[in-house]
C-alpha positions as CSV (number, residue, x, y, z in Angstrom):
1,M,124.3,113.9,131.8
2,T,125.3,112.3,128.5
3,P,122.7,109.7,127.5
4,A,123.8,106.1,127.5
5,P,124.6,104.2,124.3
6,I,121.9,102.0,122.9
7,S,121.6,98.9,125.1
8,D,122.2,95.3,124.0
9,A,118.5,94.6,124.7
10,E,117.5,97.2,122.1
11,Y,119.9,95.8,119.6
12,G,118.4,92.4,120.1
13,S,114.9,93.8,119.6
14,R,116.1,95.3,116.3
15,L,117.3,91.9,115.1
16,D,114.0,90.4,116.0
17,R,112.2,93.0,113.8
18,V,114.6,92.4,111.0
19,R,113.9,88.7,111.1
20,A,110.2,89.3,111.1
21,G,110.7,91.5,108.1
22,L,112.7,88.8,106.4
23,A,110.0,86.2,107.0
24,D,107.3,88.5,105.6
25,A,109.4,89.1,102.5
26,D,110.2,85.4,102.1
27,L,114.0,86.1,102.5
28,A,116.2,83.5,104.2
29,G,118.8,86.1,105.4
30,L,120.1,89.6,105.2
31,I,123.5,91.0,104.3
32,A,124.0,94.5,105.7
33,Y,126.9,96.1,104.0
34,G,128.9,99.1,105.1
35,A,132.2,100.9,104.3
36,H,133.7,104.1,105.6
37,R,131.9,105.8,108.5
38,D,130.6,108.5,106.2
39,Y,129.5,106.1,103.4
40,H,126.4,104.1,104.1
41,P,127.2,103.2,107.7
42,A,123.7,103.4,109.0
43,D,122.6,99.7,108.8
44,L,125.8,98.4,110.4
45,R,125.6,101.0,113.2
46,Y,121.9,100.3,113.7
47,L,122.1,96.5,113.7
48,A,125.7,95.7,114.9
49,R,126.9,98.8,116.7
50,W,129.7,98.9,114.1
51,Y,131.3,101.2,111.6
52,C,134.5,101.1,109.5
53,V,137.1,103.7,110.4
54,E,139.1,104.1,107.2
55,E,139.3,102.2,103.9
56,E,138.0,98.9,105.2
57,Q,134.7,97.3,104.4
58,A,132.4,95.2,106.6
59,A,129.2,93.2,106.3
60,L,126.8,91.7,108.8
61,F,125.0,88.4,107.9
62,I,121.6,87.9,109.7
63,P,120.0,84.5,108.9
64,V,116.3,84.3,109.4
65,S,117.2,82.1,112.3
66,G,120.5,81.4,113.9
67,P,123.6,83.4,114.9
68,T,124.7,86.6,113.3
69,T,128.2,87.1,111.9
70,L,130.1,90.3,111.4
71,L,132.8,90.2,108.7
72,T,135.5,92.8,108.3
73,D,138.3,92.8,105.7
74,A,140.6,94.6,108.1
75,A,142.6,92.4,110.4
76,W,143.3,95.3,112.7
77,D,139.6,95.7,113.4
78,I,138.9,92.2,114.9
79,E,139.9,93.2,118.4
80,R,137.8,96.4,118.2
81,A,134.9,94.4,116.9
82,E,135.1,91.9,119.7
83,A,135.1,94.7,122.2
84,E,132.4,96.9,120.7
85,A,130.2,95.2,118.1
86,F,126.9,93.5,118.7
87,A,127.1,90.2,116.8
88,D,127.4,86.5,117.8
89,E,130.7,86.1,115.9
90,M,133.3,88.4,114.4
91,R,135.5,87.2,111.5
92,H,138.2,88.6,109.4
93,S,138.2,87.9,105.6
94,R,139.9,89.8,102.8
95,D,137.4,88.2,100.4
96,L,133.9,89.3,101.6
97,G,132.1,87.6,98.7
98,S,133.5,84.1,99.5
99,A,133.0,84.6,103.2
100,L,129.4,85.7,102.8
101,A,128.8,82.8,100.4
102,A,130.0,80.3,103.0
103,L,127.8,81.9,105.6
104,V,124.7,81.7,103.4
105,A,125.4,78.1,102.5
106,G,126.1,77.3,106.1
107,A,122.7,78.7,107.0
108,G,121.0,76.3,104.5
109,A,120.1,79.1,102.2
110,A,122.2,78.3,99.2
111,G,119.0,78.1,97.0
112,A,117.0,80.8,98.7
113,S,116.4,84.5,98.4
114,I,118.8,86.7,100.3
115,G,118.4,90.5,100.9
116,I,121.2,93.0,100.7
117,A,120.9,96.2,102.6
118,G,123.2,98.8,101.0
119,F,122.6,97.0,97.6
120,P,123.2,100.2,95.5
121,V,126.8,100.5,96.9
122,F,127.5,96.8,97.4
123,P,130.9,96.0,95.8
124,A,130.7,94.3,92.4
125,P,133.5,91.8,93.2
126,A,131.6,90.5,96.2
127,Y,128.4,90.3,94.3
128,L,129.9,88.4,91.4
129,T,131.5,86.0,93.8
130,L,128.1,85.4,95.5
131,R,126.5,84.7,92.2
132,E,129.3,82.3,91.2
133,R,129.4,80.4,94.5
134,L,125.6,80.3,94.9
135,P,124.1,80.0,91.4
136,D,120.7,78.9,92.7
137,A,120.4,81.8,95.2
138,R,118.6,85.0,94.4
139,F,119.9,88.3,95.7
140,V,117.6,91.3,96.1
141,D,117.8,94.9,97.3
142,A,116.6,94.9,100.9
143,S,117.7,98.5,101.7
144,E,114.1,99.6,102.2
145,L,113.5,96.9,104.8
146,T,116.2,98.2,107.1
147,A,115.5,101.8,106.3
148,S,111.8,101.4,107.3
149,L,112.9,100.0,110.7
150,R,115.2,102.9,111.4
151,M,112.6,105.7,110.6
152,V,110.8,105.7,113.9
153,K,113.2,106.3,116.8
154,S,113.1,104.7,120.2
155,P,113.2,106.8,123.4
156,A,116.9,105.9,123.8
157,E,117.6,107.1,120.2
158,L,115.8,110.3,120.7
159,D,117.7,111.1,123.9
160,L,121.0,110.6,122.0
161,M,119.8,112.9,119.2
162,R,118.7,115.6,121.6
163,E,122.1,115.6,123.1
164,A,123.8,115.5,119.7
165,S,121.7,118.5,118.8
166,H,122.7,120.3,122.0
167,I,126.4,119.8,121.1
168,S,125.7,120.9,117.6
169,D,124.1,124.1,118.9
170,E,127.3,124.9,120.8
171,A,129.5,124.1,117.9
172,M,127.5,126.3,115.6
173,R,127.6,129.2,118.1
174,A,131.4,128.8,118.3
175,G,131.8,128.7,114.6
176,L,129.7,131.8,113.9
177,A,131.6,133.7,116.5
178,V,134.6,133.5,114.2
179,V,132.8,134.9,111.2
180,E,134.3,138.3,110.6
181,D,136.1,140.2,107.9
182,G,139.5,138.5,107.2
183,A,138.7,135.2,108.8
184,T,139.1,132.1,106.8
185,E,136.5,129.5,106.0
186,T,138.7,126.8,107.6
187,A,139.0,128.8,110.8
188,V,135.2,129.0,111.1
189,A,134.8,125.2,110.5
190,A,137.7,124.4,112.9
191,A,136.1,126.4,115.7
192,A,132.9,124.4,115.3
193,E,134.6,121.1,115.1
194,A,136.7,121.8,118.2
195,V,133.6,122.1,120.3
196,I,132.3,118.8,119.0
197,R,135.5,117.0,119.8
198,A,135.8,118.7,123.3
199,A,132.3,117.4,124.1
200,G,133.3,113.8,123.5
201,A,131.4,113.5,120.2
202,E,132.7,113.4,116.6
203,P,131.6,115.5,113.5
204,S,128.5,114.0,111.9
205,F,130.0,114.7,108.5
206,V,132.6,116.9,106.9
207,T,131.7,120.3,108.1
208,E,130.4,122.5,105.3
209,M,131.4,126.2,105.5
210,G,131.4,128.6,102.6
211,S,131.2,132.3,101.9
212,G,130.2,134.6,99.1
213,A,128.9,133.7,95.7
214,R,130.1,130.1,95.8
215,T,127.5,129.2,98.5
216,A,124.9,129.3,95.7
217,L,126.2,125.8,94.9
218,G,124.2,124.6,98.0
219,T,126.9,122.3,99.2
220,F,130.6,123.2,99.6
221,L,133.7,122.5,101.8
222,P,135.7,125.1,103.7
223,G,138.8,126.4,102.1
224,P,141.5,129.0,102.6
225,R,139.2,131.8,101.2
226,T,138.9,134.8,103.5
227,L,135.6,136.3,104.4
228,S,134.8,139.8,103.4
229,T,132.3,142.3,104.8
230,G,128.9,142.2,103.2
231,E,129.1,138.5,102.1
232,L,126.8,135.8,103.0
233,A,128.4,133.0,105.1
234,V,126.9,129.6,105.5
235,L,127.9,127.0,108.2
236,D,126.4,123.5,108.3
237,C,127.7,121.3,111.1
238,G,126.6,118.5,113.4
239,A,127.8,116.3,116.3
240,R,127.5,112.5,116.2
241,L,127.1,110.9,119.6
242,H,127.2,107.1,119.9
243,G,126.4,106.8,116.2
244,Y,123.5,109.3,116.2
245,H,123.6,112.5,114.2
246,G,123.0,116.1,114.9
247,D,122.6,118.3,111.8
248,M,122.0,122.0,111.5
249,C,122.7,125.0,109.3
250,R,122.8,128.8,109.8
251,T,123.4,131.6,107.4
252,V,124.7,135.0,108.5
253,V,126.3,138.0,106.9
254,V,129.9,139.2,107.4
255,G,129.0,142.4,109.2
256,E,125.5,143.9,109.0
257,P,123.1,142.5,106.4
258,S,121.8,144.8,103.7
259,A,118.0,145.3,103.4
260,E,117.8,142.8,100.5
261,Q,119.9,140.2,102.4
262,R,117.7,140.6,105.4
263,R,114.6,140.0,103.3
264,K,116.1,136.7,102.0
265,L,117.2,135.7,105.5
266,E,113.8,136.3,106.9
267,A,112.1,134.6,104.0
268,V,114.0,131.4,104.7
269,Q,113.6,131.7,108.5
270,G,109.8,132.0,107.8
271,A,109.8,128.9,105.6
272,V,111.5,127.0,108.4
273,G,109.0,128.1,110.9
274,D,106.0,127.4,108.6
275,A,107.3,123.9,107.8
276,I,107.8,123.1,111.5
277,T,104.3,124.4,112.4
278,A,102.9,122.0,109.7
279,V,104.6,118.9,111.2
280,R,102.3,116.5,112.9
281,P,101.5,112.7,112.6
282,G,99.6,112.0,109.5
283,V,100.9,114.9,107.4
284,T,102.9,113.7,104.4
285,V,106.6,114.5,103.9
286,G,105.7,116.2,100.6
287,T,103.3,118.5,102.4
288,I,106.1,119.7,104.6
289,R,108.3,120.5,101.6
290,D,105.4,122.2,99.8
291,V,104.6,124.4,102.9
292,A,108.2,125.6,102.9
293,A,108.3,126.1,99.2
294,G,105.0,128.1,99.3
295,S,106.4,130.3,102.0
296,I,109.5,131.1,100.0
297,S,107.3,131.8,96.9
298,E,105.0,134.2,98.9
299,A,108.1,136.1,100.0
300,G,109.0,136.6,96.3
301,Y,111.8,134.1,95.9
302,G,110.1,131.2,94.3
303,D,112.5,131.2,91.4
304,N,115.4,130.8,93.8
305,W,113.9,127.9,95.8
306,W,116.5,125.3,96.9
307,D,115.2,122.0,98.2
308,A,118.1,119.4,97.8
309,F,117.5,118.1,101.3
310,M,114.1,119.5,102.2
311,P,113.2,117.7,104.3
312,H,115.3,114.6,105.1
313,G,115.4,112.0,107.8
314,N,118.2,111.6,110.2
315,G,119.3,109.1,112.8
316,A,122.0,106.5,112.5
317,G,122.6,107.9,109.0
318,Q,123.0,111.5,108.3
319,H,120.6,111.4,105.4
320,E,118.0,108.6,105.7
321,P,114.3,108.1,104.9
322,P,111.9,109.7,104.8
323,N,112.8,112.4,102.4
324,A,110.5,114.5,100.1
325,K,112.1,113.4,96.9
326,D,111.7,109.6,97.4
327,H,108.8,109.5,99.8
328,P,106.5,112.5,99.2
329,D,103.4,110.6,100.1
330,M,104.7,109.0,103.3
331,A,102.7,110.1,106.3
332,L,104.7,111.3,109.3
333,E,104.7,109.1,112.5
334,E,105.5,110.0,116.0
335,G,109.2,109.4,116.7
336,M,110.4,110.2,113.2
337,V,113.3,112.7,113.0
338,L,113.5,115.2,110.2
339,C,115.8,118.0,109.2
340,I,113.9,121.0,107.9
341,E,116.3,122.6,105.5
342,P,114.9,125.1,102.9
343,G,117.0,127.6,101.1
344,I,117.3,130.3,98.5
345,T,120.2,130.3,96.0
346,V,121.1,133.2,93.8
347,P,123.9,132.6,91.3
348,G,126.6,135.3,91.6
349,E,125.4,136.2,95.1
350,G,125.2,133.1,97.3
351,A,122.8,131.1,99.3
352,V,120.6,131.4,102.4
353,I,120.1,128.0,104.0
354,I,118.7,127.4,107.5
355,E,118.3,123.9,109.0
356,Q,116.5,122.8,112.1
357,M,116.3,119.2,113.3
358,I,112.9,118.2,114.7
359,A,111.3,115.1,116.1
360,V,107.7,114.3,115.3
361,A,105.7,114.4,118.5
362,A,102.0,113.4,119.2
363,D,100.9,117.1,119.0
364,G,103.4,118.6,116.5
365,A,107.1,119.0,116.3
366,E,109.7,118.9,119.0
367,V,112.5,121.2,117.8
368,L,115.8,119.6,118.8
369,N,118.0,122.7,118.2
370,A,117.9,125.6,120.7
371,L,120.1,128.1,118.9
372,P,118.1,130.9,117.3
373,T,117.6,130.8,113.5
374,N,118.2,134.5,113.1
375,M,121.9,134.4,114.0
376,W,122.5,137.3,111.6
377,D,121.4,139.4,114.5
378,R,123.8,137.7,116.8
379,A,125.5,140.9,117.9
């Protein structure tokens, strides 16, 4: 049975926690900004059950006390917002800066400090308008405030992510079944995405599929290129269910792997396993990365270590805290969700990347993906 969407009661609890955080930080309100569903949508999803579909932008204003207001610059989205979003009021405005300034002033915070979640991508025209209309106000980056609230998942969130991972498993299985000599990269990606759509979910992100030497880039989009026997093939896909992401990656070989390819595949598989074994509350995020890196090095591929996303958090956002690059000293807590994603990249040859999504449990790691990591032996 598909888990239920997050309840209104849980959304209300999230707002209570945001307001407590605002009070602790001496902030009179929070502006949570979001744009396209694949571009910093996490705060809006998490706080207002909302995301933008195409080119529009939106913002949620949360005063430290008083009603919340969701703004969208898309007139066609008001009806959807009224039916789906969690906010006290929904408004349309083509000028987000002016509308937000009016809300801040109306909340009696024209001379106070206001946090902006999504500050690094907040649109300059809106920011300049806020500064012009509210010259006595101070605007600060509050992205960490909301990110910290999202890191530990509730039971309802974990249920959604378990199901998203199950759908992702089936999508991955379907995509890899297409990997053969003469198949196109787009055909592999399409097979995976078809399963996701048929399950009533949506792709977590633009499905990544590549073959041959270009996979050494680490990230790539599928194209018309045909797969050839003997090449490495990498598929990274995920299902998003009620706003919560699945995310996984498998590497296989078109045909049978050579002895050297098998050594690389097994090295990365071992690194995934070692990192997952190391997961437990209290262990730092950086330690999990270092365990995987050490495993790769012991296998003889330290010079080819790839750790662009090793590890990264997941939830309402595809990539969210904690991650080893920004939070190496952060201790894991029960309820965090991480993607364990080490790799080996060899210019001119390609990449081996394997990704498992796990939840931090009281006694270790709950692996959310059931599909085997050694899919190169899938026959």
